[in-house]
VEXZA-715611 format. One record per residue (C-alpha): residue number from 1; residue in three letters; y, z, x. Coordinates in pm, 1 decimal, always signed. Example, Ala and Ser with C-alpha at 12.3 -4.5 7.8 and 13.67 -1.06 7.14 Angstrom:
<dodren num="1" residu="ALA" py="-450.0" pz="+780.0" px="+1230.0"/>
<dodren num="2" residu="SER" py="-106.0" pz="+714.0" px="+1367.0"/>
! end
This chain:
<dodren num="1" residu="MET" py="-511.1" pz="+9577.1" px="-2086.4"/>
<dodren num="2" residu="GLY" py="-704.5" pz="+9292.3" px="-2076.3"/>
<dodren num="3" residu="GLN" py="-981.8" pz="+9224.5" px="-1844.2"/>
<dodren num="4" residu="LYS" py="-850.1" pz="+9219.9" px="-1506.6"/>
<dodren num="5" residu="THR" py="-859.8" pz="+8900.2" px="-1297.9"/>
<dodren num="6" residu="GLN" py="-841.4" pz="+8765.6" px="-944.7"/>
<dodren num="7" residu="ILE" py="-692.2" pz="+8459.6" px="-1098.9"/>
<dodren num="8" residu="GLU" py="-345.1" pz="+8449.0" px="-903.5"/>
<dodren num="9" residu="TRP" py="-154.2" pz="+8264.8" px="-1182.9"/>
<dodren num="10" residu="THR" py="-213.0" pz="+8535.3" px="-1466.4"/>
<dodren num="11" residu="ASN" py="-270.2" pz="+8890.2" px="-1465.8"/>
<dodren num="12" residu="ALA" py="-561.2" pz="+8933.9" px="-1738.1"/>
<dodren num="13" residu="THR" py="-849.7" pz="+8724.5" px="-1912.8"/>
<dodren num="14" residu="TRP" py="-971.8" pz="+8741.2" px="-2266.3"/>
<dodren num="15" residu="ASN" py="-1292.4" pz="+8578.8" px="-2365.3"/>
<dodren num="16" residu="PRO" py="-1321.7" pz="+8529.7" px="-2753.0"/>
<dodren num="17" residu="VAL" py="-1527.8" pz="+8207.7" px="-2649.2"/>
<dodren num="18" residu="THR" py="-1777.1" pz="+8180.7" px="-2346.2"/>
<dodren num="19" residu="GLY" py="-1984.7" pz="+7871.6" px="-2258.9"/>
<dodren num="20" residu="CYS" py="-1902.5" pz="+7515.4" px="-2200.6"/>
<dodren num="21" residu="THR" py="-2008.4" pz="+7154.7" px="-2108.9"/>
<dodren num="22" residu="LYS" py="-1877.9" pz="+6936.8" px="-1846.8"/>
<dodren num="23" residu="VAL" py="-1659.4" pz="+6637.1" px="-1912.7"/>
<dodren num="24" residu="SER" py="-1530.6" pz="+6529.9" px="-1611.4"/>
<dodren num="25" residu="PRO" py="-1578.4" pz="+6545.6" px="-1220.0"/>
<dodren num="26" residu="GLY" py="-1348.0" pz="+6831.8" px="-1212.2"/>
<dodren num="27" residu="CYS" py="-1610.1" pz="+7034.5" px="-1386.2"/>
<dodren num="28" residu="ASP" py="-1896.4" pz="+6939.4" px="-1162.9"/>
<dodren num="29" residu="HIS" py="-1891.7" pz="+7272.8" px="-957.9"/>
<dodren num="30" residu="CYS" py="-1748.1" pz="+7475.1" px="-1234.1"/>
<dodren num="31" residu="TYR" py="-1668.0" pz="+7896.6" px="-1132.8"/>
<dodren num="32" residu="ALA" py="-1735.3" pz="+7994.0" px="-1484.0"/>
<dodren num="33" residu="GLU" py="-2086.9" pz="+7829.5" px="-1479.2"/>
<dodren num="34" residu="ARG" py="-2155.1" pz="+7976.2" px="-1131.8"/>
<dodren num="35" residu="ILE" py="-2068.6" pz="+8317.3" px="-1255.9"/>
<dodren num="36" residu="THR" py="-2277.3" pz="+8315.7" px="-1543.5"/>
<dodren num="37" residu="GLU" py="-2595.5" pz="+8182.5" px="-1390.2"/>
<dodren num="38" residu="ARG" py="-2550.1" pz="+8469.0" px="-1104.2"/>
<dodren num="39" residu="PHE" py="-2533.0" pz="+8743.0" px="-1373.7"/>
<dodren num="40" residu="GLY" py="-2797.3" pz="+8588.7" px="-1596.6"/>
<dodren num="41" residu="ARG" py="-2612.8" pz="+8517.3" px="-1871.0"/>
<dodren num="42" residu="GLY" py="-2689.0" pz="+8130.4" px="-1932.9"/>
<dodren num="43" residu="PRO" py="-2736.0" pz="+7882.2" px="-2025.1"/>
<dodren num="44" residu="PHE" py="-2366.6" pz="+7813.7" px="-1944.7"/>
<dodren num="45" residu="SER" py="-2401.9" pz="+7500.1" px="-2199.0"/>
<dodren num="46" residu="ARG" py="-2446.6" pz="+7729.8" px="-2491.0"/>
<dodren num="47" residu="ILE" py="-2125.6" pz="+7811.7" px="-2660.9"/>
<dodren num="48" residu="ARG" py="-2093.2" pz="+8167.9" px="-2788.5"/>
<dodren num="49" residu="LEU" py="-1859.8" pz="+8302.7" px="-3009.5"/>
<dodren num="50" residu="HIS" py="-1768.3" pz="+8674.3" px="-2967.0"/>
<dodren num="51" residu="SER" py="-1603.6" pz="+8793.8" px="-3277.2"/>
<dodren num="52" residu="GLU" py="-1621.3" pz="+9160.1" px="-3147.6"/>
<dodren num="53" residu="ARG" py="-1351.7" pz="+9051.8" px="-2893.5"/>
<dodren num="54" residu="LEU" py="-1114.2" pz="+8899.8" px="-3110.9"/>
<dodren num="55" residu="ARG" py="-906.7" pz="+9225.9" px="-3165.9"/>
<dodren num="56" residu="GLU" py="-901.0" pz="+9336.4" px="-2832.4"/>
<dodren num="57" residu="PRO" py="-528.0" pz="+9226.5" px="-2751.5"/>
<dodren num="58" residu="LEU" py="-419.2" pz="+9447.0" px="-3049.2"/>
<dodren num="59" residu="ARG" py="-527.4" pz="+9772.9" px="-2832.3"/>
<dodren num="60" residu="TRP" py="-353.1" pz="+9679.8" px="-2504.9"/>
<dodren num="61" residu="ARG" py="-70.5" pz="+9908.8" px="-2458.4"/>
<dodren num="62" residu="HIS" py="+133.8" pz="+9708.9" px="-2183.6"/>
<dodren num="63" residu="PRO" py="+247.3" pz="+9309.8" px="-2248.0"/>
<dodren num="64" residu="GLN" py="+34.8" pz="+9095.1" px="-2055.1"/>
<dodren num="65" residu="MET" py="-16.6" pz="+8740.0" px="-1933.8"/>
<dodren num="66" residu="VAL" py="-341.7" pz="+8653.9" px="-2063.9"/>
<dodren num="67" residu="PHE" py="-554.8" pz="+8334.0" px="-1961.2"/>
<dodren num="68" residu="THR" py="-743.3" pz="+8292.6" px="-2267.8"/>
<dodren num="69" residu="CYS" py="-1108.4" pz="+8175.0" px="-2248.8"/>
<dodren num="70" residu="SER" py="-1122.3" pz="+8158.1" px="-1856.4"/>
<dodren num="71" residu="MET" py="-1508.6" pz="+8138.3" px="-1932.0"/>
<dodren num="72" residu="SER" py="-1512.6" pz="+7825.3" px="-2144.9"/>
<dodren num="73" residu="ASP" py="-1277.3" pz="+7591.5" px="-2330.5"/>
<dodren num="74" residu="LEU" py="-1111.8" pz="+7718.3" px="-2679.9"/>
<dodren num="75" residu="PHE" py="-1123.7" pz="+7335.5" px="-2790.1"/>
<dodren num="76" residu="HIS" py="-1478.3" pz="+7257.1" px="-2686.0"/>
<dodren num="77" residu="SER" py="-1598.3" pz="+7055.0" px="-3029.4"/>
<dodren num="78" residu="GLN" py="-1861.7" pz="+7329.4" px="-3089.1"/>
<dodren num="79" residu="VAL" py="-1591.7" pz="+7599.1" px="-3151.1"/>
<dodren num="80" residu="PRO" py="-1513.6" pz="+7565.0" px="-3513.9"/>
<dodren num="81" residu="TRP" py="-1158.3" pz="+7549.2" px="-3663.7"/>
<dodren num="82" residu="SER" py="-1190.2" pz="+7868.3" px="-3827.7"/>
<dodren num="83" residu="PHE" py="-1278.5" pz="+8064.0" px="-3534.6"/>
<dodren num="84" residu="ILE" py="-982.7" pz="+7884.6" px="-3331.5"/>
<dodren num="85" residu="ILE" py="-763.7" pz="+8009.0" px="-3636.1"/>
<dodren num="86" residu="ASP" py="-864.5" pz="+8366.3" px="-3585.9"/>
<dodren num="87" residu="VAL" py="-796.4" pz="+8348.9" px="-3223.3"/>
<dodren num="88" residu="PHE" py="-439.4" pz="+8216.7" px="-3303.6"/>
<dodren num="89" residu="SER" py="-399.9" pz="+8469.8" px="-3565.1"/>
<dodren num="90" residu="ILE" py="-458.5" pz="+8739.3" px="-3303.1"/>
<dodren num="91" residu="MET" py="-211.0" pz="+8566.5" px="-3077.8"/>
<dodren num="92" residu="GLU" py="+60.5" pz="+8546.9" px="-3343.0"/>
<dodren num="93" residu="ALA" py="+12.1" pz="+8916.0" px="-3419.9"/>
<dodren num="94" residu="THR" py="+93.8" pz="+9011.8" px="-3067.3"/>
<dodren num="95" residu="PRO" py="+391.4" pz="+8828.6" px="-2970.0"/>
<dodren num="96" residu="GLN" py="+441.1" pz="+9104.1" px="-2668.1"/>
<dodren num="97" residu="HIS" py="+163.4" pz="+8894.4" px="-2483.3"/>
<dodren num="98" residu="ILE" py="+191.3" pz="+8560.2" px="-2338.5"/>
<dodren num="99" residu="TYR" py="-124.0" pz="+8355.6" px="-2383.5"/>
<dodren num="100" residu="GLN" py="-228.2" pz="+8064.3" px="-2137.0"/>
<dodren num="101" residu="ILE" py="-444.8" pz="+7824.4" px="-2278.3"/>
<dodren num="102" residu="LEU" py="-621.3" pz="+7561.2" px="-2072.0"/>
<dodren num="103" residu="THR" py="-830.2" pz="+7300.6" px="-2193.9"/>
<dodren num="104" residu="LYS" py="-985.1" pz="+6955.3" px="-2099.4"/>
<dodren num="105" residu="ARG" py="-1006.6" pz="+6867.0" px="-2441.8"/>
<dodren num="106" residu="PRO" py="-654.0" pz="+6843.5" px="-2520.3"/>
<dodren num="107" residu="GLY" py="-692.9" pz="+6588.7" px="-2810.5"/>
<dodren num="108" residu="ARG" py="-859.5" pz="+6855.0" px="-3009.1"/>
<dodren num="109" residu="MET" py="-577.3" pz="+7088.3" px="-2912.0"/>
<dodren num="110" residu="ALA" py="-324.2" pz="+6833.1" px="-3029.8"/>
<dodren num="111" residu="TYR" py="-498.8" pz="+6786.0" px="-3342.6"/>
<dodren num="112" residu="PHE" py="-497.5" pz="+7155.7" px="-3423.0"/>
<dodren num="113" residu="ALA" py="-147.2" pz="+7186.5" px="-3343.2"/>
<dodren num="114" residu="ASN" py="-24.9" pz="+6883.6" px="-3573.8"/>
<dodren num="115" residu="HIS" py="-264.6" pz="+6905.9" px="-3846.1"/>
<dodren num="116" residu="VAL" py="-475.4" pz="+7228.1" px="-3897.2"/>
<dodren num="117" residu="LEU" py="-186.8" pz="+7454.7" px="-3839.3"/>
<dodren num="118" residu="PRO" py="+49.6" pz="+7305.0" px="-4051.2"/>
<dodren num="119" residu="LEU" py="-201.4" pz="+7249.7" px="-4341.0"/>
<dodren num="120" residu="LEU" py="-230.4" pz="+7630.5" px="-4333.3"/>
<dodren num="121" residu="GLY" py="+157.2" pz="+7680.0" px="-4324.7"/>
<dodren num="122" residu="TYR" py="+189.5" pz="+7792.2" px="-3953.5"/>
<dodren num="123" residu="GLN" py="+319.2" pz="+7646.0" px="-3652.1"/>
<dodren num="124" residu="TRP" py="+229.8" pz="+7676.7" px="-3287.8"/>
<dodren num="125" residu="PRO" py="+318.7" pz="+8047.0" px="-3191.7"/>
<dodren num="126" residu="ALA" py="+616.2" pz="+8067.5" px="-2914.3"/>
<dodren num="127" residu="ASN" py="+404.4" pz="+8302.3" px="-2692.5"/>
<dodren num="128" residu="VAL" py="+112.0" pz="+8062.0" px="-2631.7"/>
<dodren num="129" residu="TRP" py="+120.0" pz="+7814.3" px="-2371.1"/>
<dodren num="130" residu="ALA" py="-63.5" pz="+7499.9" px="-2365.3"/>
<dodren num="131" residu="GLY" py="-211.4" pz="+7324.7" px="-2069.0"/>
<dodren num="132" residu="THR" py="-453.4" pz="+7084.5" px="-1957.8"/>
<dodren num="133" residu="SER" py="-648.4" pz="+6995.0" px="-1640.1"/>
<dodren num="134" residu="VAL" py="-575.0" pz="+6692.6" px="-1423.0"/>
<dodren num="135" residu="GLU" py="-812.5" pz="+6675.7" px="-1109.8"/>
<dodren num="136" residu="SER" py="-720.6" pz="+6299.0" px="-1019.7"/>
<dodren num="137" residu="GLN" py="-509.8" pz="+6020.9" px="-1125.7"/>
<dodren num="138" residu="LYS" py="-779.6" pz="+5867.5" px="-1372.0"/>
<dodren num="139" residu="TYR" py="-724.4" pz="+6164.0" px="-1571.8"/>
<dodren num="140" residu="ALA" py="-379.8" pz="+6203.0" px="-1580.3"/>
<dodren num="141" residu="PRO" py="-336.5" pz="+6039.0" px="-1928.1"/>
<dodren num="142" residu="ARG" py="-457.5" pz="+6375.3" px="-2079.3"/>
<dodren num="143" residu="LEU" py="-65.4" pz="+6440.9" px="-2025.1"/>
<dodren num="144" residu="ASP" py="-2.6" pz="+6170.8" px="-2283.6"/>
<dodren num="145" residu="VAL" py="-200.6" pz="+6388.9" px="-2523.6"/>
<dodren num="146" residu="LEU" py="-98.9" pz="+6712.6" px="-2408.3"/>
<dodren num="147" residu="ALA" py="+271.2" pz="+6582.6" px="-2485.6"/>
<dodren num="148" residu="ARG" py="+194.5" pz="+6605.1" px="-2875.4"/>
<dodren num="149" residu="VAL" py="+133.9" pz="+6977.0" px="-2855.7"/>
<dodren num="150" residu="PRO" py="+481.1" pz="+7157.8" px="-2940.7"/>
<dodren num="151" residu="ALA" py="+414.9" pz="+7459.2" px="-2707.9"/>
<dodren num="152" residu="LYS" py="+730.6" pz="+7613.6" px="-2537.2"/>
<dodren num="153" residu="VAL" py="+552.8" pz="+7563.2" px="-2233.9"/>
<dodren num="154" residu="ARG" py="+318.7" pz="+7307.2" px="-2136.1"/>
<dodren num="155" residu="PHE" py="+145.2" pz="+7300.5" px="-1812.0"/>
<dodren num="156" residu="VAL" py="-116.9" pz="+7137.4" px="-1583.6"/>
<dodren num="157" residu="SER" py="-386.0" pz="+7266.7" px="-1383.2"/>
<dodren num="158" residu="ALA" py="-456.0" pz="+7015.5" px="-1098.5"/>
<dodren num="159" residu="GLU" py="-736.9" pz="+7229.5" px="-977.2"/>
<dodren num="160" residu="PRO" py="-977.6" pz="+7127.9" px="-814.9"/>
<dodren num="161" residu="LEU" py="-743.6" pz="+6823.5" px="-682.8"/>
<dodren num="162" residu="LEU" py="-968.8" pz="+6549.6" px="-575.8"/>
<dodren num="163" residu="GLU" py="-729.8" pz="+6306.8" px="-472.5"/>
<dodren num="164" residu="SER" py="-355.4" pz="+6211.8" px="-451.0"/>
<dodren num="165" residu="THR" py="-203.0" pz="+6202.2" px="-788.0"/>
<dodren num="166" residu="ASP" py="+115.6" pz="+6126.4" px="-916.6"/>
<dodren num="167" residu="LEU" py="+241.2" pz="+6344.8" px="-1199.7"/>
<dodren num="168" residu="SER" py="+612.5" pz="+6248.2" px="-1192.3"/>
<dodren num="169" residu="PRO" py="+633.1" pz="+6051.0" px="-1499.9"/>
<dodren num="170" residu="TRP" py="+529.4" pz="+6355.3" px="-1721.0"/>
<dodren num="171" residu="LEU" py="+768.4" pz="+6597.2" px="-1484.9"/>
<dodren num="172" residu="GLN" py="+1035.3" pz="+6346.5" px="-1531.9"/>
<dodren num="173" residu="ASN" py="+1004.0" pz="+6291.4" px="-1916.8"/>
<dodren num="174" residu="GLY" py="+994.3" pz="+6674.5" px="-1980.9"/>
<dodren num="175" residu="VAL" py="+623.8" pz="+6691.5" px="-2079.8"/>
<dodren num="176" residu="LEU" py="+553.3" pz="+6952.4" px="-1799.7"/>
<dodren num="177" residu="HIS" py="+722.4" pz="+7271.7" px="-1761.8"/>
<dodren num="178" residu="TRP" py="+474.8" pz="+7397.9" px="-1496.7"/>
<dodren num="179" residu="VAL" py="+219.0" pz="+7257.3" px="-1246.8"/>
<dodren num="180" residu="ILE" py="-65.3" pz="+7464.3" px="-1101.5"/>
<dodren num="181" residu="VAL" py="-246.6" pz="+7314.4" px="-774.1"/>
<dodren num="182" residu="GLY" py="-547.8" pz="+7431.6" px="-620.0"/>
<dodren num="183" residu="GLY" py="-849.1" pz="+7338.5" px="-388.2"/>
<dodren num="184" residu="GLU" py="-1198.1" pz="+7363.9" px="-489.9"/>
<dodren num="185" residu="SER" py="-1425.9" pz="+7696.4" px="-406.5"/>
<dodren num="186" residu="GLY" py="-1754.6" pz="+7754.4" px="-349.5"/>
<dodren num="187" residu="PRO" py="-2062.9" pz="+7630.3" px="-126.4"/>
<dodren num="188" residu="ARG" py="-2016.5" pz="+7276.9" px="-255.7"/>
<dodren num="189" residu="ALA" py="-1646.5" pz="+7274.4" px="-248.2"/>
<dodren num="190" residu="ARG" py="-1472.1" pz="+6927.7" px="-201.0"/>
<dodren num="191" residu="PRO" py="-1204.2" pz="+6886.5" px="+41.0"/>
<dodren num="192" residu="ILE" py="-826.0" pz="+6911.9" px="-59.0"/>
<dodren num="193" residu="ARG" py="-549.9" pz="+6740.1" px="+160.3"/>
<dodren num="194" residu="ILE" py="-242.6" pz="+6930.0" px="+259.7"/>
<dodren num="195" residu="GLU" py="-47.4" pz="+6585.2" px="+195.1"/>
<dodren num="196" residu="TRP" py="-172.5" pz="+6586.8" px="-163.1"/>
<dodren num="197" residu="VAL" py="-30.3" pz="+6910.7" px="-231.8"/>
<dodren num="198" residu="SER" py="+296.7" pz="+6833.2" px="-54.6"/>
<dodren num="199" residu="SER" py="+330.9" pz="+6524.5" px="-278.0"/>
<dodren num="200" residu="LEU" py="+321.8" pz="+6718.4" px="-568.3"/>
<dodren num="201" residu="LYS" py="+562.1" pz="+6950.2" px="-428.7"/>
<dodren num="202" residu="VAL" py="+808.7" pz="+6691.4" px="-381.8"/>
<dodren num="203" residu="GLN" py="+748.5" pz="+6532.0" px="-736.4"/>
<dodren num="204" residu="CYS" py="+803.8" pz="+6885.7" px="-886.5"/>
<dodren num="205" residu="GLN" py="+1123.4" pz="+6943.9" px="-657.5"/>
<dodren num="206" residu="LYS" py="+1276.3" pz="+6634.4" px="-795.3"/>
<dodren num="207" residu="ALA" py="+1207.7" pz="+6721.5" px="-1148.9"/>
<dodren num="208" residu="THR" py="+1293.1" pz="+7109.9" px="-1101.9"/>
<dodren num="209" residu="VAL" py="+978.1" pz="+7199.4" px="-1242.5"/>
<dodren num="210" residu="PRO" py="+779.9" pz="+7517.7" px="-1099.0"/>
<dodren num="211" residu="LEU" py="+498.2" pz="+7485.7" px="-868.6"/>
<dodren num="212" residu="PHE" py="+214.8" pz="+7725.4" px="-829.8"/>
<dodren num="213" residu="VAL" py="-3.2" pz="+7669.1" px="-510.6"/>
<dodren num="214" residu="LYS" py="-332.1" pz="+7870.0" px="-618.2"/>
<dodren num="215" residu="GLN" py="-517.3" pz="+7849.3" px="-291.1"/>
<dodren num="216" residu="LEU" py="-622.8" pz="+7548.6" px="-51.2"/>
<dodren num="217" residu="GLY" py="-1004.1" pz="+7590.5" px="-115.2"/>
<dodren num="218" residu="THR" py="-1331.3" pz="+7665.3" px="+68.2"/>
<dodren num="219" residu="ALA" py="-1345.3" pz="+7332.5" px="+277.1"/>
<dodren num="220" residu="TRP" py="-1002.1" pz="+7388.3" px="+404.6"/>
<dodren num="221" residu="ALA" py="-1077.2" pz="+7759.1" px="+506.5"/>
<dodren num="222" residu="VAL" py="-1418.4" pz="+7660.7" px="+673.3"/>
<dodren num="223" residu="THR" py="-1229.9" pz="+7395.3" px="+862.2"/>
<dodren num="224" residu="SER" py="-943.5" pz="+7620.5" px="+946.1"/>
<dodren num="225" residu="GLY" py="-1179.8" pz="+7878.1" px="+1077.5"/>
<dodren num="226" residu="LEU" py="-1078.8" pz="+8132.7" px="+828.6"/>
<dodren num="227" residu="LYS" py="-1306.6" pz="+8415.8" px="+650.1"/>
<dodren num="228" residu="ASP" py="-1107.4" pz="+8389.4" px="+309.8"/>
<dodren num="229" residu="TYR" py="-1352.7" pz="+8156.3" px="+147.4"/>
<dodren num="230" residu="LYS" py="-1111.7" pz="+8042.9" px="-134.3"/>
<dodren num="231" residu="GLY" py="-826.8" pz="+7955.9" px="+98.1"/>
<dodren num="232" residu="SER" py="-604.1" pz="+8194.0" px="-113.4"/>
<dodren num="233" residu="ASP" py="-454.4" pz="+8397.5" px="+159.3"/>
<dodren num="234" residu="LEU" py="-106.1" pz="+8267.6" px="+170.9"/>
<dodren num="235" residu="SER" py="-19.9" pz="+8413.5" px="+514.9"/>
<dodren num="236" residu="SER" py="-301.5" pz="+8162.8" px="+686.2"/>
<dodren num="237" residu="TRP" py="-122.0" pz="+7871.6" px="+490.4"/>
<dodren num="238" residu="PRO" py="+136.2" pz="+7624.7" px="+630.0"/>
<dodren num="239" residu="PRO" py="+485.7" pz="+7772.8" px="+539.3"/>
<dodren num="240" residu="SER" py="+571.7" pz="+7484.0" px="+333.4"/>
<dodren num="241" residu="MET" py="+272.9" pz="+7566.8" px="+109.4"/>
<dodren num="242" residu="ARG" py="+355.5" pz="+7900.9" px="+30.9"/>
<dodren num="243" residu="VAL" py="+506.8" pz="+7818.7" px="-310.4"/>
<dodren num="244" residu="ARG" py="+404.6" pz="+8046.0" px="-637.9"/>
<dodren num="245" residu="GLU" py="+671.9" pz="+7972.9" px="-891.9"/>
<dodren num="246" residu="PHE" py="+619.0" pz="+8052.4" px="-1257.5"/>
<dodren num="247" residu="PRO" py="+831.6" pz="+7900.5" px="-1584.4"/>
<dodren num="248" residu="ARG" py="+1144.5" pz="+8108.6" px="-1613.0"/>
<dodren num="249" residu="LEU" py="+1161.4" pz="+8198.2" px="-1978.2"/>
<dodren num="250" residu="VAL" py="+1324.4" pz="+8467.2" px="-2214.2"/>
<dodren num="251" residu="ASN" py="+1110.7" pz="+8732.0" px="-2237.3"/>
<dodren num="252" residu="PRO" py="+932.6" pz="+8729.0" px="-2579.0"/>
<dodren num="253" residu="GLY" py="+836.6" pz="+9082.0" px="-2577.5"/>
<dodren num="254" residu="GLY" py="+871.7" pz="+9274.9" px="-2274.6"/>
<dodren num="255" residu="LEU" py="+639.6" pz="+9185.3" px="-1983.6"/>
<dodren num="256" residu="SER" py="+499.6" pz="+9469.1" px="-1741.1"/>
<dodren num="257" residu="LYS" py="+731.2" pz="+9523.2" px="-1447.4"/>
<dodren num="258" residu="GLU" py="+513.1" pz="+9333.8" px="-1224.6"/>
<dodren num="259" residu="MET" py="+510.5" pz="+9014.0" px="-1425.4"/>
<dodren num="260" residu="GLU" py="+906.7" pz="+9027.6" px="-1494.8"/>
<dodren num="261" residu="VAL" py="+949.2" pz="+8981.9" px="-1134.3"/>
<dodren num="262" residu="ILE" py="+771.3" pz="+8650.1" px="-1114.5"/>
<dodren num="263" residu="LEU" py="+875.3" pz="+8504.1" px="-1459.4"/>
! end
């Protein structure tokens, strides 16, 4: 299978690209940067293309839900179209897997979907989910750009959520099919408020869009006197916050039993 992960909304990661640069406040305390520096793999700002990892999904024996480029941004400007095409070729060749691509550069993703792929005679693969990050209301317009990506599932990661944010326009008009929300982790974590998460929960319920509450963050955990530094232990949360929903889709190729339960 792919690289095991503790990220709750997926069950594997695949990193043909590593390294990134900051584009907005949500990047300030990037977990991928911390990991890179901790293990001496820096500088994180250096974008690395790992051709030797491209064929990894072809060798996985069981269907996986795969967070693609969890240690980078596949649509970073320093990743050439040719390499992105190689990544998509592998994803299209392995329809038994679901790939989740999360970017803070949805404009480049949309251009790839609507100009690069059609030029080659291809379309966006049905097993590739497209997502972007929105950490505050200022960055919600990224969703207008995400709307131009013809993915079967479009999602938003509101993590770290830094303020109360209204996503209802994009929930109501069908742009978003899934919302992930979470508080920030790490020694300099900024706080999240339960009412911000509650607001997103109500917004999702009104639009009948699944919500996944990933964690309540380090600041919340410390304030609550918990040892769980990420605030990811559901049993310690207020009952109303214990929401971990996934999009309900026709299984494209047969996921593992574990994933069939939550899809």
